[in-house]
ROBA-61034 format. One line per field, with one value per residue (C-alpha): residue number from 1; residue in three letters; chain; x negated, z, y negated. Coordinates in steps of 0.25 Angstrom, whole numbers, padded with zeros to 4 digits. Example, Ala and Ser with C-alpha at 12.3 -4.5 7.8 and 13.67 -1.06 7.14 Angstrom:
# ROBA-61034
num	(1	2)
residu	(ALA	SER)
chaine	(A	A)
xx	(-0049	-0055)
zz	(0031	0029)
yy	(0018	0004)
END
This chain:
# ROBA-61034
num	(1	2	3	4	5	6	7	8	9	10	11	12	13	14	15	16	17	18	19	20	21	22	23	24	25	26	27	28	29	30	31	32	33	34	35	36	37	38	39	40	41	42	43	44	45	46	47	48	49	50	51	52	53	54	55	56	57	58	59	60	61	62	63	64	65	66	67	68	69	70	71	72	73	74	75	76	77	78	79	80	81	82	83	84	85	86	87	88	89	90	91	92	93	94	95	96	97	98	99	100	101	102	103	104	105	106	107	108	109	110	111	112	113	114	115	116	117	118	119	120	121	122	123	124	125	126	127	128	129	130	131	132	133	134	135	136	137	138	139	140	141	142	143	144	145	146	147	148	149	150	151	152	153	154	155	156	157	158	159	160	161	162	163	164	165	166	167	168	169	170	171	172	173	174	175	176	177	178	179	180	181	182	183	184	185	186	187	188	189	190	191	192	193	194	195	196	197	198	199	200	201	202	203	204	205	206	207	208	209	210	211	212	213	214	215	216	217	218	219	220	221	222	223	224	225	226	227	228	229	230	231	232	233	234	235	236	237	238	239	240	241	242	243	244	245	246	247	248	249	250	251	252	253	254	255	256	257	258	259	260	261	262	263	264	265	266	267	268	269	270	271	272	273	274	275	276	277	278	279	280	281	282	283	284	285	286	287	288	289	290	291	292	293	294	295	296	297	298	299	300	301	302	303	304	305	306	307	308	309	310	311	312	313	314	315	316	317	318	319	320	321	322	323	324	325	326	327	328	329	330	331	332	333	334	335	336	337	338	339	340	341	342	343	344	345	346	347	348	349	350	351	352	353	354	355	356	357	358	359	360	361	362	363	364	365	366	367	368	369	370	371	372	373	374	375	376	377	378	379	380	381	382	383	384	385	386	387	388	389	390	391	392	393	394	395	396	397	398	399	400	401	402	403	404	405	406	407	408	409	410	411	412	413	414	415	416	417	418	419	420	421	422	423	424	425	426	427	428	429	430	431	432	433	434	435	436	437	438	439	440	441	442	443	444	445	446	447	448	449	450	451	452	453	454	455)
residu	(MET	GLY	ALA	ARG	PRO	GLN	GLY	ALA	ALA	LEU	LEU	THR	SER	ALA	ILE	ARG	GLU	PHE	ALA	ASP	SER	PHE	LYS	GLY	GLN	ILE	ILE	LEU	PRO	ASN	ASP	ALA	HIS	TYR	GLU	HIS	SER	ARG	ARG	VAL	TRP	ASN	HIS	ALA	ILE	ASP	LEU	HIS	PRO	ALA	VAL	ILE	ALA	ARG	CYS	ALA	GLY	ASN	GLU	ASP	VAL	VAL	ARG	SER	ILE	ASP	PHE	ALA	HIS	ASN	ASN	GLU	LEU	LEU	VAL	ALA	ILE	ARG	SER	GLY	GLY	HIS	SER	PHE	ALA	GLY	HIS	GLY	THR	CYS	ASP	GLY	GLY	LEU	VAL	ILE	ASP	LEU	SER	LEU	MET	LYS	ARG	VAL	GLU	ILE	ASP	PRO	ARG	ALA	LYS	SER	VAL	ARG	ILE	GLN	SER	GLY	VAL	LEU	ALA	GLY	GLU	LEU	ASP	LEU	VAL	THR	ASN	ALA	PHE	SER	MET	ALA	VAL	PRO	LEU	GLY	SER	CYS	PRO	SER	VAL	GLY	VAL	ALA	GLY	TYR	ALA	LEU	GLY	GLY	GLY	GLU	SER	ALA	LEU	THR	PRO	LYS	LEU	GLY	PHE	GLY	CYS	ASP	SER	ILE	THR	ARG	VAL	GLU	ILE	VAL	THR	ALA	GLU	GLY	ARG	LEU	LEU	ASN	VAL	ASP	VAL	GLU	GLU	ASN	PRO	ASP	LEU	PHE	TRP	ALA	VAL	ALA	GLY	GLY	GLY	GLY	ASN	PHE	GLY	VAL	VAL	THR	SER	LEU	ASP	PHE	ARG	LEU	HIS	ARG	VAL	GLY	ASP	VAL	LEU	ALA	GLY	HIS	LEU	LYS	TYR	PRO	ILE	ARG	GLN	ALA	THR	GLU	VAL	LEU	ARG	PHE	LEU	ASN	GLN	TYR	ALA	PRO	THR	ILE	PRO	ASP	GLU	LEU	PHE	LEU	LEU	ALA	ALA	VAL	LEU	PRO	PHE	PRO	GLY	GLU	ARG	MET	LEU	ASP	ILE	ALA	ALA	VAL	TRP	ASN	GLY	ASP	GLN	LYS	GLU	GLY	ALA	ARG	VAL	LEU	HIS	PRO	LEU	ARG	THR	PHE	MET	LYS	PRO	PHE	GLU	ASP	SER	ILE	LYS	SER	LYS	PRO	TYR	ILE	ASP	GLU	GLN	ARG	GLU	GLY	SER	ASP	ALA	PRO	SER	ASP	GLY	ALA	TYR	SER	SER	CYS	ARG	ARG	GLY	GLY	HIS	LEU	GLU	ARG	LEU	ASP	ASP	ALA	ALA	ILE	ASP	LEU	ILE	VAL	GLN	PHE	ALA	SER	SER	ALA	PRO	SER	GLU	SER	SER	GLY	ILE	THR	MET	MET	TYR	TRP	HIS	GLY	PRO	TRP	CYS	SER	GLN	PRO	HIS	ASP	ASN	ALA	PHE	GLY	PHE	ARG	ARG	VAL	GLY	TYR	GLU	TYR	TRP	VAL	HIS	SER	TYR	TRP	GLN	GLN	ASP	GLY	ALA	ARG	GLU	ASP	SER	ILE	ARG	TRP	VAL	GLN	ASN	PHE	PHE	ALA	ALA	LEU	ARG	PRO	HIS	SER	SER	GLY	ALA	VAL	TYR	VAL	ASN	ASP	LEU	GLU	ASN	GLU	GLY	ASP	GLU	ARG	ALA	ARG	ALA	ALA	TYR	GLY	GLU	HIS	TYR	GLN	ARG	LEU	ALA	GLU	ILE	LYS	ARG	LYS	TYR	ASP	PRO	ALA	ASN	PHE	PHE	ARG	ILE	ASN	GLN	ASN	ILE	LYS	PRO)
chaine	(A	A	A	A	A	A	A	A	A	A	A	A	A	A	A	A	A	A	A	A	A	A	A	A	A	A	A	A	A	A	A	A	A	A	A	A	A	A	A	A	A	A	A	A	A	A	A	A	A	A	A	A	A	A	A	A	A	A	A	A	A	A	A	A	A	A	A	A	A	A	A	A	A	A	A	A	A	A	A	A	A	A	A	A	A	A	A	A	A	A	A	A	A	A	A	A	A	A	A	A	A	A	A	A	A	A	A	A	A	A	A	A	A	A	A	A	A	A	A	A	A	A	A	A	A	A	A	A	A	A	A	A	A	A	A	A	A	A	A	A	A	A	A	A	A	A	A	A	A	A	A	A	A	A	A	A	A	A	A	A	A	A	A	A	A	A	A	A	A	A	A	A	A	A	A	A	A	A	A	A	A	A	A	A	A	A	A	A	A	A	A	A	A	A	A	A	A	A	A	A	A	A	A	A	A	A	A	A	A	A	A	A	A	A	A	A	A	A	A	A	A	A	A	A	A	A	A	A	A	A	A	A	A	A	A	A	A	A	A	A	A	A	A	A	A	A	A	A	A	A	A	A	A	A	A	A	A	A	A	A	A	A	A	A	A	A	A	A	A	A	A	A	A	A	A	A	A	A	A	A	A	A	A	A	A	A	A	A	A	A	A	A	A	A	A	A	A	A	A	A	A	A	A	A	A	A	A	A	A	A	A	A	A	A	A	A	A	A	A	A	A	A	A	A	A	A	A	A	A	A	A	A	A	A	A	A	A	A	A	A	A	A	A	A	A	A	A	A	A	A	A	A	A	A	A	A	A	A	A	A	A	A	A	A	A	A	A	A	A	A	A	A	A	A	A	A	A	A	A	A	A	A	A	A	A	A	A	A	A	A	A	A	A	A	A	A	A	A	A	A	A	A	A	A	A	A	A	A	A	A	A	A	A	A	A	A	A	A	A	A	A	A	A	A	A	A	A	A	A	A	A	A	A	A	A	A	A	A	A	A	A	A	A	A	A	A	A	A	A	A	A	A	A	A	A)
xx	(0005	0013	0023	0033	0046	0055	0052	0048	0057	0049	0036	0040	0043	0030	0023	0029	0024	0010	0009	0013	0001	-0009	-0019	-0023	-0014	-0003	0000	0012	0017	0026	0016	0011	-0004	-0001	-0004	-0018	-0021	-0018	-0028	-0042	-0054	-0051	-0038	-0037	-0032	-0017	-0011	0000	-0002	0010	0002	-0011	-0017	-0028	-0034	-0040	-0048	-0049	-0036	-0029	-0035	-0031	-0017	-0017	-0021	-0010	0000	-0004	-0003	0011	0016	0009	0002	-0010	-0022	-0032	-0044	-0048	-0061	-0065	-0055	-0067	-0067	-0066	-0056	-0047	-0047	-0043	-0029	-0018	-0003	0007	-0002	-0010	-0022	-0031	-0038	-0050	-0053	-0050	-0060	-0073	-0081	-0096	-0106	-0121	-0132	-0145	-0154	-0149	-0147	-0133	-0119	-0105	-0094	-0079	-0074	-0068	-0081	-0085	-0099	-0101	-0097	-0107	-0118	-0116	-0117	-0129	-0136	-0137	-0146	-0154	-0148	-0139	-0131	-0134	-0120	-0116	-0115	-0101	-0096	-0082	-0084	-0080	-0092	-0086	-0080	-0093	-0102	-0094	-0095	-0110	-0113	-0123	-0132	-0144	-0151	-0148	-0160	-0168	-0158	-0147	-0132	-0123	-0118	-0132	-0132	-0119	-0122	-0108	-0093	-0080	-0069	-0054	-0051	-0038	-0034	-0035	-0047	-0058	-0072	-0086	-0095	-0110	-0121	-0118	-0103	-0095	-0107	-0100	-0091	-0102	-0109	-0096	-0092	-0105	-0102	-0088	-0081	-0067	-0064	-0065	-0057	-0057	-0071	-0068	-0082	-0096	-0110	-0122	-0137	-0142	-0155	-0164	-0163	-0169	-0170	-0169	-0175	-0162	-0155	-0151	-0158	-0148	-0149	-0140	-0133	-0141	-0153	-0146	-0152	-0166	-0164	-0157	-0168	-0178	-0170	-0169	-0185	-0186	-0176	-0182	-0195	-0189	-0191	-0180	-0180	-0174	-0159	-0155	-0142	-0139	-0125	-0119	-0111	-0104	-0112	-0107	-0107	-0112	-0114	-0127	-0135	-0138	-0149	-0148	-0160	-0161	-0174	-0174	-0188	-0201	-0199	-0213	-0212	-0198	-0202	-0213	-0203	-0193	-0203	-0202	-0187	-0187	-0197	-0195	-0185	-0181	-0167	-0158	-0157	-0166	-0160	-0169	-0174	-0175	-0162	-0155	-0149	-0135	-0136	-0138	-0127	-0117	-0120	-0117	-0103	-0102	-0087	-0081	-0078	-0068	-0055	-0048	-0053	-0049	-0060	-0064	-0077	-0084	-0097	-0108	-0123	-0134	-0147	-0154	-0151	-0154	-0153	-0140	-0134	-0140	-0134	-0120	-0121	-0125	-0114	-0103	-0107	-0108	-0094	-0087	-0072	-0075	-0085	-0082	-0086	-0099	-0108	-0116	-0128	-0136	-0149	-0150	-0163	-0171	-0169	-0155	-0151	-0158	-0158	-0147	-0143	-0135	-0121	-0111	-0115	-0115	-0122	-0137	-0142	-0154	-0150	-0139	-0125	-0116	-0102	-0095	-0085	-0075	-0067	-0054	-0044	-0033	-0025	-0028	-0042	-0040	-0039	-0051	-0059	-0056	-0058	-0072	-0076	-0072	-0078	-0091	-0092	-0088	-0100	-0110	-0105	-0113	-0126	-0122	-0125	-0111	-0114	-0105	-0105	-0092	-0090	-0090	-0078	-0064	-0053	-0060	-0056	-0062	-0073	-0079	-0077	-0085	-0096	-0097	-0099	-0108	-0114	-0107	-0093	-0091	-0096	-0088	-0075	-0078	-0079	-0066	-0059	-0063	-0059	-0048	-0043	-0030	-0038	-0030	-0041	-0041	-0040	-0055	-0065	-0059	-0066	-0055	-0055)
zz	(-0063	-0063	-0071	-0079	-0071	-0080	-0071	-0070	-0082	-0092	-0086	-0086	-0100	-0103	-0095	-0103	-0116	-0110	-0105	-0118	-0125	-0113	-0114	-0099	-0087	-0083	-0068	-0062	-0047	-0047	-0052	-0042	-0043	-0043	-0028	-0030	-0043	-0038	-0027	-0028	-0020	-0009	-0003	0003	-0011	-0012	-0024	-0034	-0049	-0058	-0068	-0068	-0082	-0081	-0095	-0104	-0112	-0118	-0125	-0112	-0106	-0118	-0117	-0102	-0104	-0114	-0105	-0093	-0102	-0108	-0094	-0087	-0077	-0068	-0072	-0063	-0069	-0062	-0064	-0051	-0042	-0033	-0032	-0017	-0022	-0028	-0042	-0048	-0045	-0044	-0039	-0049	-0061	-0071	-0067	-0078	-0073	-0080	-0071	-0083	-0092	-0088	-0100	-0098	-0110	-0107	-0117	-0108	-0120	-0121	-0106	-0107	-0102	-0106	-0096	-0096	-0085	-0077	-0073	-0059	-0053	-0049	-0062	-0070	-0060	-0063	-0078	-0078	-0067	-0076	-0085	-0073	-0076	-0069	-0070	-0058	-0051	-0037	-0030	-0026	-0036	-0036	-0041	-0056	-0064	-0072	-0062	-0053	-0065	-0070	-0057	-0056	-0051	-0040	-0038	-0031	-0044	-0046	-0040	-0051	-0062	-0061	-0058	-0065	-0074	-0078	-0085	-0093	-0108	-0114	-0110	-0116	-0111	-0113	-0112	-0107	-0121	-0123	-0132	-0130	-0131	-0132	-0123	-0123	-0124	-0139	-0140	-0131	-0123	-0114	-0109	-0107	-0098	-0090	-0088	-0081	-0068	-0071	-0069	-0074	-0077	-0092	-0096	-0093	-0096	-0101	-0103	-0100	-0105	-0095	-0097	-0089	-0080	-0077	-0062	-0056	-0041	-0031	-0017	-0009	0004	0017	0030	0041	0054	0066	0066	0078	0069	0058	0061	0061	0048	0041	0045	0039	0026	0025	0024	0016	0005	-0002	-0004	-0011	-0026	-0036	-0035	-0021	-0017	-0003	0004	0019	0025	0038	0038	0048	0055	0066	0080	0074	0062	0054	0044	0031	0022	0008	-0001	-0016	-0023	-0038	-0042	-0039	-0026	-0021	-0022	-0016	-0004	-0002	-0003	0006	0017	0025	0025	0029	0040	0047	0056	0057	0052	0057	0043	0031	0019	0008	-0002	-0017	-0023	-0037	-0039	-0041	-0027	-0021	-0029	-0023	-0009	-0012	-0008	0005	0007	0014	0006	0014	0008	0004	0011	0011	0010	0013	0008	0007	0000	-0001	-0002	0008	0002	0014	0028	0038	0052	0053	0042	0049	0062	0056	0048	0061	0069	0059	0055	0070	0072	0060	0061	0056	0051	0037	0038	0035	0027	0014	0009	-0004	-0006	-0020	-0027	-0040	-0053	-0056	-0042	-0043	-0058	-0068	-0078	-0091	-0085	-0076	-0063	-0052	-0040	-0043	-0029	-0021	-0007	0000	-0006	0005	0007	0021	0020	0028	0024	0031	0029	0039	0038	0052	0049	0038	0046	0054	0042	0034	0045	0048	0034	0032	0045	0042	0028	0034	0043	0032	0022	0028	0026	0012	-0002	-0007	-0018	-0019	-0028	-0036	-0033	-0018	-0019	-0014	-0018	-0012	-0021	-0032	-0024	-0021	-0035	-0040	-0030	-0036	-0050	-0046	-0057	-0068	-0064	-0074	-0086	-0082	-0081	-0095	-0100	-0092	-0099	-0113	-0110	-0100	-0100	-0092	-0081	-0085	-0078	-0064	-0054	-0052	-0046	-0055	-0064	-0068	-0082)
yy	(0151	0164	0172	0163	0160	0168	0179	0194	0198	0190	0195	0209	0209	0202	0213	0224	0218	0215	0230	0235	0229	0232	0243	0243	0243	0234	0234	0227	0225	0237	0247	0257	0253	0238	0236	0243	0236	0222	0222	0216	0220	0209	0213	0199	0196	0201	0196	0202	0200	0202	0210	0218	0220	0231	0228	0239	0230	0216	0216	0219	0206	0198	0203	0200	0186	0184	0190	0181	0169	0173	0175	0164	0173	0170	0179	0186	0194	0207	0215	0222	0214	0211	0196	0191	0180	0191	0185	0198	0197	0186	0184	0185	0185	0194	0202	0205	0218	0223	0235	0245	0239	0246	0249	0248	0249	0249	0247	0250	0247	0233	0232	0228	0233	0229	0230	0228	0219	0231	0237	0236	0234	0248	0254	0245	0249	0263	0261	0252	0260	0272	0264	0258	0244	0235	0222	0212	0214	0215	0229	0230	0241	0237	0223	0220	0217	0206	0197	0199	0196	0184	0178	0180	0194	0195	0207	0212	0211	0196	0189	0197	0199	0189	0189	0197	0186	0183	0197	0195	0194	0194	0195	0197	0188	0185	0171	0164	0163	0178	0178	0188	0182	0187	0179	0178	0168	0166	0168	0159	0155	0145	0156	0166	0156	0153	0167	0171	0165	0159	0172	0174	0160	0160	0173	0188	0194	0208	0213	0209	0212	0212	0213	0225	0225	0236	0240	0252	0256	0245	0244	0241	0242	0236	0230	0230	0222	0220	0207	0202	0202	0195	0181	0185	0194	0182	0172	0182	0184	0169	0168	0181	0180	0168	0176	0188	0191	0192	0207	0207	0204	0202	0202	0200	0204	0205	0218	0227	0238	0247	0240	0227	0219	0219	0211	0219	0214	0221	0221	0225	0225	0226	0228	0235	0243	0241	0226	0227	0234	0224	0212	0219	0222	0209	0210	0225	0223	0209	0215	0230	0232	0244	0249	0247	0255	0248	0258	0261	0265	0264	0251	0257	0262	0248	0243	0253	0248	0234	0230	0221	0224	0236	0248	0255	0250	0238	0225	0210	0200	0186	0180	0167	0165	0154	0152	0149	0144	0150	0157	0146	0148	0142	0150	0163	0159	0158	0171	0179	0172	0174	0188	0192	0188	0193	0198	0212	0221	0218	0203	0197	0189	0193	0185	0188	0181	0175	0171	0172	0165	0170	0164	0151	0147	0143	0153	0152	0156	0150	0157	0147	0154	0154	0151	0156	0159	0167	0169	0173	0178	0179	0190	0198	0210	0216	0226	0222	0210	0206	0204	0194	0181	0184	0188	0176	0166	0172	0172	0157	0153	0160	0154	0140	0141	0145	0134	0122	0131	0135	0129	0128	0138	0151	0163	0163	0178	0176	0166	0169	0159	0147	0135	0127	0121	0135	0140	0127	0130	0144	0139	0128	0119	0127	0124	0112	0120	0132	0123	0118	0132	0136	0125	0130	0145	0144	0129	0133	0141	0154	0162	0155	0167	0166	0156	0146	0136	0126	0122)
END
């Protein structure tokens, strides 16, 4: 669905009327900063919206939805613009950009925080850290909190404190009809259940309330090994990980290192540090790493180290995600084989070990990825167009080789545009109930640039 066939003149007059009532910023293709504004984090996504509406508040979001309906425009919602699938933009449609909406209100006594949907993870961490508190969210500072949390929201705190969506206590949302709703366990409880895991399928979430958790210093850092030792290290990890308590988060990644690739084991212990040192001792001593940087540090310092993507400029990305219940010898052999033959230094695999009650038991929201074991994503980043074909082929071949060893589950925020089957796998057993709620609040599938739940 695109602009009406009457042509640009009708749309231009409509835009003028729209802009006159808009408090934020309207960006059009002939504006000087359009080229920068249309871009999302993944530069493999190269789309050209007709209008970018940077909203100043809820009223602008309502106006944007009305404008899209009146002019039959496709709609994309953008918070941080960090989705791997590029769902923060579209071709020829309207981008509802929430990046100007950055209010944060914290109540440390009530252990709660309310944010607007333009707030980024690094910005939220700065506020909550000042009170020695945190929301369980990922550590890449440029990710939009709203989109990330509504899709689940993983964190080094997750085994002990839950996913980001588990700490949501209330949202404000503008529906496809342009209605602004307050949503919590008492008011519109079906919608509250659905948005926490169902993402942007049901409307534009403009603010979120989170429960805060007390977090002090953590015991955290990295153990780094040359790739030739990866098989032995991963076999040890497969035996060690199922024994760890909820306070410990583990991540294993194959990363570039000058001269060769390396295996990086990242650990974050959120608890008594003497006990943490005891639990980590077997991991730190079974084989000597060439680097052991595990030490006590403020939680926010650990958060700032967290992005797995290159930081030196704009990159294109390809990613495929899945889940391994365990690292058996066959899977380890494939990981070492493909990691050793990656097409570039910016290609690899990341595996996070999930465990504890939040990862193994159902909870009262729609989040569909509660699995013990290793969430993994195979990834490649590139800057030159000539690297695109080799990078994508390597990711797809690696993912295809791992798929027979995988459970079939996938975390929704790991998906690119991979079709209905993969989206259904991400929502899991909740998909049918989500489809019923989608039918109630968005029967025409107005919000469909997402990991779509069809009404």
